[in-house]
C-alpha positions as CSV (number, residue, x, y, z in Angstrom):
1,X,-156.0,64.4,2.4
2,X,-155.8,67.2,4.9
3,X,-152.4,68.5,4.2
4,X,-149.8,68.0,1.5
5,X,-146.5,69.8,1.9
6,X,-143.4,69.4,0.0
7,X,-140.1,70.3,1.7
8,X,-136.4,70.0,0.9
9,X,-134.4,67.8,3.1
10,X,-130.6,67.7,3.3
11,X,-130.2,64.5,1.2
12,X,-133.7,63.5,-0.2
13,X,-136.8,65.2,-1.6
14,X,-139.6,64.1,0.8
15,X,-143.4,64.2,0.6
16,X,-145.2,64.8,3.9
17,X,-148.8,63.8,4.1
18,X,-151.5,62.8,6.7
19,X,-151.4,59.0,6.5
20,X,-154.0,58.3,9.1
21,X,-156.5,56.9,6.6
22,X,-153.7,54.2,5.8
23,X,-152.8,53.0,9.2
24,X,-153.6,49.5,8.2
25,X,-150.5,49.6,5.9
26,X,-146.9,48.9,6.7
27,X,-144.3,51.6,7.6
28,X,-142.5,50.5,4.5
29,X,-145.1,52.0,2.3
30,X,-144.7,55.4,4.1
31,X,-140.9,55.3,4.1
32,X,-140.8,54.7,0.4
33,X,-142.9,57.8,-0.5
34,X,-140.1,59.5,-2.5
35,X,-140.4,61.3,-5.9
36,X,-144.2,61.2,-5.7
37,X,-146.1,63.2,-8.2
38,X,-148.4,65.5,-6.2
39,X,-150.8,65.9,-9.2
40,X,-151.4,62.2,-9.4
41,X,-152.2,62.1,-5.7
42,X,-154.7,64.9,-5.9
43,X,-156.4,63.5,-8.9
44,X,-156.8,60.0,-7.3
45,X,-158.0,61.6,-4.1
46,X,-160.8,63.3,-6.0
47,X,-162.1,59.9,-7.2
48,X,-162.4,58.5,-3.7
49,X,-160.2,56.7,-1.0
50,X,-157.5,54.5,-2.5
51,X,-154.8,52.4,-1.0
52,X,-151.5,53.8,-0.1
53,X,-149.8,51.4,-2.6
54,X,-151.8,53.0,-5.4
55,X,-151.0,56.6,-4.3
56,X,-147.3,56.1,-3.7
57,X,-146.3,55.7,-7.4
58,X,-142.6,56.0,-7.6
59,X,-141.6,57.5,-11.0
60,X,-138.6,56.0,-12.6
61,X,-137.1,59.2,-14.1
62,X,-133.6,58.6,-13.1
63,X,-131.0,59.8,-15.5
64,X,-129.2,58.2,-17.1
65,X,-131.5,55.2,-17.6
66,X,-130.1,51.8,-16.4
67,X,-128.7,49.3,-18.8
68,X,-130.2,45.9,-18.7
69,X,-128.2,42.8,-19.9
70,X,-129.3,39.1,-19.9
71,X,-126.8,36.3,-20.1
72,X,-126.9,32.5,-19.9
73,X,-124.0,30.8,-18.4
74,X,-122.0,33.9,-18.8
75,X,-122.7,33.9,-22.6
76,X,-125.0,36.3,-24.5
77,X,-128.5,35.0,-25.3
78,X,-129.4,33.4,-28.5
79,X,-131.8,35.8,-30.1
80,X,-133.5,33.1,-32.1
81,X,-134.6,31.3,-28.9
82,X,-135.0,34.2,-26.4
83,X,-136.8,37.5,-26.7
84,X,-136.0,40.3,-24.1
85,X,-138.3,43.4,-23.8
86,X,-137.1,46.2,-21.5
87,X,-139.3,49.0,-20.3
88,X,-139.1,51.9,-17.8
89,X,-140.4,49.6,-15.0
90,X,-139.4,46.0,-15.9
91,X,-137.6,43.6,-18.1
92,X,-139.4,40.6,-19.7
93,X,-137.6,37.4,-20.6
94,X,-139.7,35.3,-23.1
95,X,-139.0,31.9,-24.6
96,X,-141.4,30.5,-27.1
97,X,-141.9,26.7,-27.2
98,X,-139.3,26.0,-24.5
99,X,-137.1,23.0,-24.9
100,X,-134.7,21.2,-22.6
101,X,-131.8,23.0,-24.2
102,X,-133.2,26.3,-22.8
103,X,-132.6,25.0,-19.2
104,X,-129.8,26.7,-17.3
105,X,-128.8,29.6,-15.2
106,X,-129.8,33.0,-16.5
107,X,-128.3,36.3,-15.1
108,X,-129.8,39.8,-15.4
109,X,-127.4,42.7,-14.8
110,X,-128.5,46.3,-14.3
111,X,-125.9,49.1,-14.6
112,X,-125.9,52.9,-14.3
113,X,-122.8,54.6,-15.6
114,X,-120.6,51.7,-14.8
115,X,-120.6,52.8,-11.3
116,X,-123.7,51.2,-9.8
117,X,-124.5,47.6,-10.6
118,X,-126.9,44.9,-9.4
119,X,-127.4,41.2,-10.5
120,X,-130.0,38.5,-10.1
121,X,-129.7,34.8,-11.1
122,X,-132.7,32.7,-12.4
123,X,-132.5,28.9,-12.5
124,X,-134.6,27.7,-15.4
125,X,-135.4,23.9,-15.8
126,X,-137.5,22.7,-18.8
127,X,-139.0,19.3,-18.1
128,X,-141.2,16.9,-19.9
129,X,-142.7,13.4,-19.4
130,X,-140.2,10.6,-18.8
131,X,-139.7,7.6,-21.0
132,X,-141.0,4.1,-20.1
133,X,-139.1,1.8,-17.8
134,X,-136.6,-0.6,-19.4
135,X,-136.4,-4.5,-19.3
136,X,-139.6,-5.3,-17.5
137,X,-139.5,-9.0,-16.6
138,X,-141.8,-11.6,-15.1
139,X,-139.5,-13.1,-12.5
140,X,-141.6,-15.7,-10.8
141,X,-145.2,-16.9,-10.3
142,X,-146.2,-18.8,-7.1
143,X,-149.6,-19.4,-5.5
144,X,-151.6,-16.1,-5.9
145,X,-148.4,-13.9,-6.4
146,X,-146.3,-12.6,-9.2
147,X,-142.8,-11.0,-8.9
148,X,-141.8,-8.3,-11.4
149,X,-138.4,-6.5,-12.0
150,X,-137.4,-3.6,-14.4
151,X,-134.8,-0.9,-15.0
152,X,-135.1,2.8,-14.7
153,X,-135.9,4.7,-18.0
154,X,-133.2,6.0,-20.2
155,X,-134.9,9.3,-20.3
156,X,-136.1,10.8,-17.0
157,X,-137.7,13.9,-18.7
158,X,-134.9,16.2,-17.3
159,X,-136.3,15.7,-13.8
160,X,-136.0,13.4,-10.9
161,X,-138.4,10.4,-11.0
162,X,-141.3,10.5,-8.4
163,X,-141.8,6.7,-8.7
164,X,-143.6,4.1,-10.8
165,X,-147.2,3.0,-11.4
166,X,-147.8,-0.8,-11.8
167,X,-151.0,-2.0,-13.5
168,X,-152.4,-5.5,-14.1
169,X,-154.9,-6.8,-16.7
170,X,-156.9,-10.1,-16.6
171,X,-156.7,-11.7,-20.0
172,X,-160.4,-12.4,-20.0
173,X,-161.5,-8.8,-19.6
174,X,-158.3,-7.1,-20.8
175,X,-159.1,-4.1,-18.5
176,X,-156.2,-2.4,-16.7
177,X,-156.2,-1.9,-13.0
178,X,-153.6,0.0,-10.9
179,X,-152.1,-2.0,-8.1
180,X,-149.2,0.3,-7.1
181,X,-148.8,4.1,-7.3
182,X,-145.7,6.3,-6.6
183,X,-143.7,3.1,-6.1
184,X,-140.0,3.9,-5.7
185,X,-138.3,0.5,-6.1
186,X,-137.6,-1.3,-9.4
187,X,-139.1,-4.6,-8.3
188,X,-142.4,-5.6,-6.7
189,X,-144.7,-8.4,-5.8
190,X,-148.3,-8.4,-7.0
191,X,-150.5,-10.4,-4.7
192,X,-154.2,-11.5,-4.3
193,X,-154.5,-12.8,-7.9
194,X,-157.4,-15.1,-8.8
195,X,-156.7,-18.7,-9.1
196,X,-157.3,-20.0,-12.7
197,X,-156.8,-16.6,-14.4
198,X,-154.0,-15.3,-16.6
199,X,-152.5,-11.8,-16.2
200,X,-150.5,-9.3,-18.1
201,X,-148.6,-6.4,-16.4
202,X,-147.3,-2.9,-17.4
203,X,-145.3,-0.2,-15.6
204,X,-145.2,3.6,-16.1
205,X,-142.5,6.0,-15.1
206,X,-143.5,9.1,-13.3
207,X,-141.8,12.6,-12.7
208,X,-143.3,16.0,-11.7
209,X,-144.6,16.4,-15.3
210,X,-146.7,13.2,-15.0
211,X,-146.7,9.6,-16.2
212,X,-144.7,8.4,-19.3
213,X,-146.7,8.4,-22.5
214,X,-145.9,4.7,-22.9
215,X,-145.5,1.9,-20.6
216,X,-143.3,-1.1,-20.4
217,X,-145.3,-4.3,-20.7
218,X,-144.4,-7.9,-19.9
219,X,-143.9,-10.2,-22.8
220,X,-145.0,-13.3,-20.9
221,X,-148.4,-14.0,-19.4
222,X,-148.6,-15.1,-15.7
223,X,-150.9,-18.1,-15.3
224,X,-152.2,-18.6,-11.8
225,X,-152.7,-22.4,-11.7
226,X,-155.3,-24.1,-9.7
227,X,-154.0,-26.0,-6.8
228,X,-154.3,-29.8,-7.2
229,X,-156.5,-31.2,-4.5
230,X,-156.1,-34.9,-3.5
231,X,-158.9,-36.3,-1.5
232,X,-157.8,-38.7,1.2
233,X,-160.8,-40.3,2.8
234,X,-160.6,-40.9,6.5
235,X,-160.3,-44.4,7.8
236,X,-163.3,-45.6,9.7
237,X,-163.7,-49.0,11.5
238,X,-166.3,-50.8,9.6
239,X,-169.4,-52.0,11.5
240,X,-171.7,-54.8,10.7
241,X,-175.3,-53.5,11.0
242,X,-176.8,-56.8,10.0
243,X,-179.4,-58.2,12.5
244,X,-182.3,-60.6,12.3
245,X,-185.9,-59.3,12.3
246,X,-187.2,-58.0,15.6
247,X,-190.7,-56.6,16.2
248,X,-190.5,-53.3,18.3
249,X,-194.3,-52.9,18.4
250,X,-196.4,-56.1,18.4
251,X,-200.0,-56.5,17.2
252,X,-202.9,-56.1,19.6
253,X,-206.3,-57.8,19.7
254,X,-208.9,-55.8,18.0
255,X,-212.8,-55.8,17.9
256,X,-214.7,-54.1,15.1
257,X,-218.2,-53.9,13.8
258,X,-219.4,-55.5,10.6
259,X,-218.9,-53.3,7.6
260,X,-216.4,-50.8,9.2
261,X,-212.9,-51.1,7.8
262,X,-210.0,-51.7,10.3
263,X,-206.2,-51.6,10.3
264,X,-203.8,-53.9,12.1
265,X,-200.5,-52.2,12.8
266,X,-197.1,-53.3,14.1
267,X,-193.4,-52.3,13.6
268,X,-190.3,-54.3,12.8
269,X,-186.5,-53.7,12.5
270,X,-183.8,-55.8,10.8
271,X,-181.0,-55.6,8.3
272,X,-181.1,-56.5,5.5
273,X,-184.7,-55.3,5.2
274,X,-187.0,-58.1,6.1
275,X,-189.8,-59.4,3.9
276,X,-193.2,-59.2,5.6
277,X,-195.9,-61.9,5.2
278,X,-199.4,-61.5,6.5
279,X,-201.5,-64.7,7.5
280,X,-204.9,-65.5,8.7
281,X,-205.4,-68.6,10.7
282,X,-201.9,-69.7,9.5
283,X,-202.8,-69.3,5.9
284,X,-200.9,-66.7,3.9
285,X,-203.1,-63.8,2.6
286,X,-202.3,-63.5,-1.1
287,X,-203.7,-61.1,-3.7
288,X,-207.1,-60.3,-2.3
289,X,-208.7,-56.9,-2.9
290,X,-210.3,-57.1,0.6
291,X,-206.8,-56.8,2.2
292,X,-204.2,-54.0,1.6
293,X,-200.8,-54.6,3.1
294,X,-198.2,-51.7,3.4
295,X,-194.8,-51.2,5.0
296,X,-193.1,-47.8,5.4
297,X,-189.9,-47.2,7.5
298,X,-190.4,-50.4,9.4
299,X,-194.2,-49.8,10.1
300,X,-196.3,-52.7,8.8
301,X,-200.1,-52.3,8.4
302,X,-202.9,-54.5,7.1
303,X,-206.2,-52.9,6.2
304,X,-209.3,-55.1,6.1
305,X,-212.0,-53.5,4.1
306,X,-215.6,-53.8,5.3
307,X,-215.1,-57.0,7.3
308,X,-217.8,-59.5,8.0
309,X,-217.9,-62.1,10.9
310,X,-216.3,-64.5,8.5
311,X,-213.1,-62.3,8.5
312,X,-212.7,-62.8,12.3
313,X,-209.8,-65.0,13.5
314,X,-206.1,-64.9,14.3
315,X,-203.9,-62.7,12.2
316,X,-200.1,-63.2,12.0
317,X,-197.4,-60.8,10.8
318,X,-194.2,-62.6,9.9
319,X,-190.8,-61.0,9.0
320,X,-188.0,-62.9,7.3
321,X,-184.4,-62.0,6.3
322,X,-181.3,-64.1,5.7
323,X,-180.4,-63.9,9.5
324,X,-183.7,-65.2,10.7
325,X,-187.4,-64.6,11.2
326,X,-189.9,-63.3,13.8
327,X,-193.7,-63.2,14.0
328,X,-196.5,-61.6,16.1
329,X,-200.2,-62.3,16.0
330,X,-203.5,-61.0,17.3
331,X,-207.1,-61.9,17.4
332,X,-209.8,-60.0,15.4
333,X,-213.5,-60.1,16.4
334,X,-216.1,-58.8,14.1
335,X,-219.5,-58.1,15.7
336,X,-222.7,-58.3,13.7
337,X,-225.1,-55.2,13.5
338,X,-227.7,-55.2,16.3
339,X,-231.4,-55.4,15.2
């Protein structure tokens, strides 16, 4: 601080100082620099640069001292509920374990010799958690949906309600899940429920202090029934697939060498499935280990194991069903081994 001068003005005692180090502060700080203790400024300046707010300490040495009075609704305070501590700089209003009855308008009055007076009003609202909603009912159940209704709580916690929180619980798991939050109406529809399950519901009230400690729960359980499904087969025109046997691939003449197995193959169709009979020279081939007859998906085969010239001849495949019969034949030549 380069210069500190104290001068007497006509109406006020002013303190003039070089405020260039405090240009970042508002003009109000400088204009309010009245009744400043110079010793305090010098002592703080010796310790280093400080803010103007710390330097301009206004001393409350007015005489006589102001009288501070607290009232509630125009009535004196209850000393059992409220403690007031007045100091040279402030007045502290203290309520231990506040209750709703402590809510109201408080007024502080400051007087000096009954000539100068100022007042300030403080609105105090003591709130707590609301009570649970009333008369929660399960109104209707249809499809995958449930309709609920309830009434506002009797006790709102001395504050306006912010809404309701709706939760559901599957009776299998009994775990609660929130489906609606901050909901402002007293009726709702809960959807997307699982078919075949049963559900219980509960609703919490909510105000600025939080959710109600208890919830209103439904007495009845909502059963989401499975929808009955009736199968109606489509009508089709019946078709008769019956047909007599028909060979789609006939037998062909074959020539083989003595001792080398050979297969005779043909294919047949018909419904009902025809019975296949193999014949050699018009004689039916019965159980003979030399011959192996097979039929698979309409393909008929006759394997002749290690044939000899005696096995040569005309082979016939005959197919028979109730609608008719058909046959094909071929000639098999068996050559002897050349010397």
